N, C-alpha and C positions, 0 to 999 in steps of 0.2 A: 235196462239195457242188457242185451244178451251177450255174454262173453264166450270165448272159445276155450278149448282145453289148454292146460299149462304148456304143453308142447307147442301148440300153435301160437300162443302168446309169445313164447320165446323167439319165434320167427320174426317178431316185430321189435326186437331189441334194438335200442339206439344208444350208443355210447355206454354200454354196460347196464342200461336201465330198461326194464320191461314195463309195458303198459299194464294197467289193471284190467282193461277190457279191450277187445278187438271188435269192431263193427264193420260189416261189409254190405252196405246198402245196395239195393238193386233198382232204385228209382230216385229221381230228384226229390220227390216228396219225402222219401225216407231219409235222405240227407238233411232236409230241412228239419224234420222232427228230431233227428239225432243231435244236430247242433244246438237246437233250442233246449233240449234236455241237458246236454253237456254244459252249456253256458249257465243255465239256471242252477246247476249243481255246483258251480264254481270250479269245474274240472278243466283240464287243458287237453287239447287234441293236436295230434300231428297227422296231417293228411299224407297219404302215401299211395303209390301205385306199384311200379316195378322196382322201387327202392334202389335205383341205379346211382343216385346221388345222396342216399340217406346219411352217409358219413360226413357230408359237407355241412359246415355250419358250426356255430358255437354250441356248447352243451346246453341242453334244454333246461330252462328254469323249473318247469313242471312237465310231466308226461303221464297222463292218466288213461287216455284213449287213443288207440291207433285206428284211424279211419281209412280203411282199404277201399279204393275206388275202382278196383279192377272188374267189378260186376257191371259197371256202366260202360259198355264197350261196343256200342252200336254206331253205325253210320246213320245219321238222321236224315240227311239230304245230300245228294250229289248232283250238281247241275253241270254236266260236261260242257254244254254249249256256253255257259257263263264262266267256266273255269273256277268254280267255287265248290266247297264241300263243308258240311256241318257234321260234327261227330261228338259223341260223348267222351268225357275226359279220361275214362279208363281204357280206351282203345289203345292197343300197342301200336307203336309207330310203324313197325314193319308191316303189320296187317293193313294199316291204312295205305301205305305205299303200294302194296301188292294189289289192293282194290283199285287204286287210282291208275296203276299201270295197265290194267285191262282196257282203259279208255285212252291210253297214250298220254297220261298226265302224271305229275308228281308234285310233292311239296318240297321245295329246295332248301331243306334244313338237314343237318348232319349230326344228330345227337349220338352220343356214345351208347353202345349196347342197344341198338335200335330194336332188337328182338325182345327186349324186356321193358324198355322205357315206355311210358304212356304219354298220350297227348297232354294230359294235365301236367305231368312232370316237365315236359318240354316247355310248356308255357310258364310254369312256375319258375323255372330256371331263367327263361327269357334270353337265351344266348344264341348267337350264331355259331356255326360249326366250322369245319375246315374250308368251306366255300363262302365264308361270310364276306370276303373281299368282293365277290361277284354278286352275292344274293342278299347280303345283310343278315339280319337276325329275325327272331320270332315276331317282333313288332312290325316288321315290314310285310308280313304275310297274314297276320291275324286281323280279321275284319270285324269280328263280333264274338261275344262270349256271354255266358251266364255263369254267375257265381252265387254261392249261398253264404251269407254272412253268419257270424256266430250266434245271432239272435234268431236264425232260421229264415230270414228274409232272402228272397232271390232277387238279385240285381242283374239287369241286362244292359249291355252296351253294344253299339255298332249294329250290324245286321248280317244278313246272309248274302248280300250282293255288294260288289266292290264300290258302287256309287253311293252307298249309304254312309254319309259322313256327319249326320246330325247328332247333336248332343255331346256330352262330355265323354272323352275317350277312355271309358272304363277298361276295355280289353287291354290296352297298352299299360294301364296302371297295374293291372294284375300280373302282366308279363314281367317276370323278374322279381316278384314279391316273395318267392320261396315259401308260399303257404301261410304267410303271416297276416293277410288281409281277409281271406275267406277261402272257401273250397270251390275251385273251378269245376263245373259239372258239364259244360257244353262249350264248343268253340267252332267258329267258322273261319275258313282260310280261303284266300285266293291261291290259284295254282298256276303251274307252267306246263307247257307241252314237253314230253320227253324228247331229248335231242335225238336226231337221226344217227349221230356218230359221236363217239366218246373215246378220246385217246389220252394216254399218259406218257409223257417223255421222262425218261430216267437218265440223269446225268451224274455219274460217279464223281466223287470229290475226295481229295487226300485227307480232308478233315472237315469238321463241322463249320469252322469259321469260313473256309473257302466256299462251302455250299451256301452259307448265309450271304456272303458277299455277292456271289453270282446270282443267287435268287433275288436279291434286292435290286440288282440291275435289271433283271428280267421283269420283275413286278412293276418297276417304274417305267420300263421302256416298251412293253408290249401290252396293248389293250385287248380286252375281251377274253382273258384267261379265266378259268374257273377256280384254280388253286395253284399256289406256288409254295411248296413246303420243303424245308430242309430237315434232314434227320441225321443224328450222329450215328456212329456204328452200332451202338447198343440198341437204339430205337429201330434202326433198319433191320437188325436181326430179329427183334421182337415182332416186326411187321412181316417177317417171312422173306426178307430181301437178303442180298449178300451182305456179309458183315463188314461193310465200309460205309462211310458217310455218303449220302446221296441227296440229290435235289430232284424232287418230283414236280412235274408241271402238267396240269390237266387242262384240256380244252375240249369243248363239246359244241355240236351244232351240225350244220350241213358239212358233208365230207370235204368239199373243195375249200371251204373256209377254214376248217380245222387243219387241213394240210398246209395251207398258206400261213396260218398262225404258228404252227410248229416249225416251219422252215424259218420264219422270222425269229422265233425263239432260239433256234440253234445258232443263228448268226449272232444274236446279241450275247448269248452265253459262250460263244466260240467253242461249241461242244461237238467235236468231231467223233467222240466216243459215245455219244448219247444213243439210247435205244428207245423205241416207242412200242406201245402195245395197243390193241384195239379193245376198248371197253373192259376194264379190269375192276368191276365193282367190288369184288371180294377184297382186293387190296385196300380200297378206300374205306370199306367197312372195318377192316383190321386197324387202319390208321385212326379212325374215329374212336374205336374201342380203346386205343392207347391213351386217349384223353379222359378216360373214366376214372374216378377216384375209387380207392379200395381201402379196406381196413388194414392191409399189410404193409403199405408204403406211404411215403410222404409225396403228395402231388401238389405242386405249386403252379398256378396259372397266372400269367401276366397278360392283361389286355392293354395294348399300346397303340399309339399312332404308328402306322407301318414303318416310317423312316427311323423310328427309335428301336426297332427290333434288333438290329445289328449291335448297337451300343449295349443294350440290355443283355444280349447273349454273351458279350464279353464280361460284363459285370457278374453274370450268373456263373460263368466258368471259374471265377475267383471266389465267389461266396459259397457256391455249392459244387466244388470240383468233382465230386463223385456222382453227380446227378446225370441221368440220361436226358437228352434234350430233343425237342421238336419245335421248329419255328414255322409259323404260318405267315409268310413274308408279305403277301398282299392283303391279308386280313388283320395283321397286327396282333398276333398271339404268340406266346412262348410258353411251352410246357416243360417243367422240370420234375423228374421223378427220382427219388432216392430212398434208401432204407431209413435214414434219419436225417434230421437237420437241426442245427442250433437256432434258438430263438433270435440270437443276435444277427445271424446270417439273413433270416427272413426280414428282420427290421431294416437292415442295411439295404437289401434289395427293394423293399417296399418304399423306402425313402427315395431311392434313385428312380424308381418307376414313377412316383408322384412328381418328381422334378421334370420327368419327360412327358408329363400329361397322361400317364397311365395309372393302372391300379393292379394290385397283387392280391390274389385270394389263395389261401391255403385250403385246397379242396379235400385233402385227407391227411391224417398224421399230424394234426395241429399240435405244435409244441405248447406245453403248459404256460399259461399267463398271457398268451397272445389272442387277439381277436382274429377270427378266420378272415374277416372282410377288411380290416383296417378302418381308418377314419373315413367318414362320409361327410362331404361338404354340405349336403342338404339335410343333415340330421334333424334340425328343428322342424322342417316340413314333413319329414318322414314320421316323426313322432306325432304330429297333428293328424296326418292321414291314418296312422295306426289307431289313434284314439277315436277317430270318426268311424272307422269301419269295424274295429274290434275293441270297444271300450272295456270289455271284461278281461282282456288279455287271454282269451281262450285259444287263439290260433298260434301254435308253435312259439310259445313265449320263450324269449331268450336266445333263439336260434339264429336270428338275423343280425344285421349291423348293430353294434353297440348294445346287444342284448335286448332289443326292443320287446317290450312286454305288454304295452297298452296303457 
């Protein structure tokens, strides 16, 4: 296996640990050969692309090889009439969206740092973004994929057309597996047409709790919205807005429908001071980027039933009073960012989230002694699946739930 210079290897550091080798294959066959070689040598590999979530997860049990997928970055097939696209896993998300936009189409996902994250990373995380209340998550749009297992075998699931539903749903199994089952090399998605009109309503609020309360009423009372998001003053400032708490409501579609939806929203919110703007994609990109983990701060993500977001935001203000906050009220997400956090605070919030039917993940800044993911109810099944797909424990050992190794 060919390594790179020490300087390049240091660019692939994870948790203070450098790999011994870096590989950047340019074909699926090369990925197969590399994984076969790595597994036979008893080494461990961590697959990576844009490294936008590389700090998320438990410390790796072993890390010998960094498998950089960014050279596999081509569109394999785009069928505009069928609203489907097939791409290689190393393609950057923003490059794909720009290509689709030329045909009036888009993939309705909102990953953080879209200019760096890759399609493979989006699938490996398996999450919906700020518009998940309207569009769901990766599994709702992924219709087929190809992955390479640690023994070098390529496994295919789904297809390139929406109507293909035969066989076991391997694509959805790999979505959200965080690189622990195999290396995703190719993916097919169904698409949506770009909306003719896109508007954002901004409603200032005296504090975050008020923004959450009004937003919850809007999310429950108005159908067809694309996002209902509350920001505290610190997060609003980071997003380039005025330094006060604010509620942001997004609607898109035909102009008359959007106008009617926004009017109904103003009435429910009793918002005489609201302002709206036409198509502000840069704002929503900044908001998505504020959900990205980084090595300098603690980021806590709570996935919840939407009605529980208000209660959890109150609990979070007590457990992490210094944290900045963002709540996705129609999609059931709460993000908390702070310079530091006590393990006991995370444990208390995690227990409350579990009681409410949700889950808490420490995306970055993991306190010592904690599992980034918390307990998993289906852990015995997850262990069996891991053993079936990666019996040698080659793929990201120790990084996922309960330190799964194989």
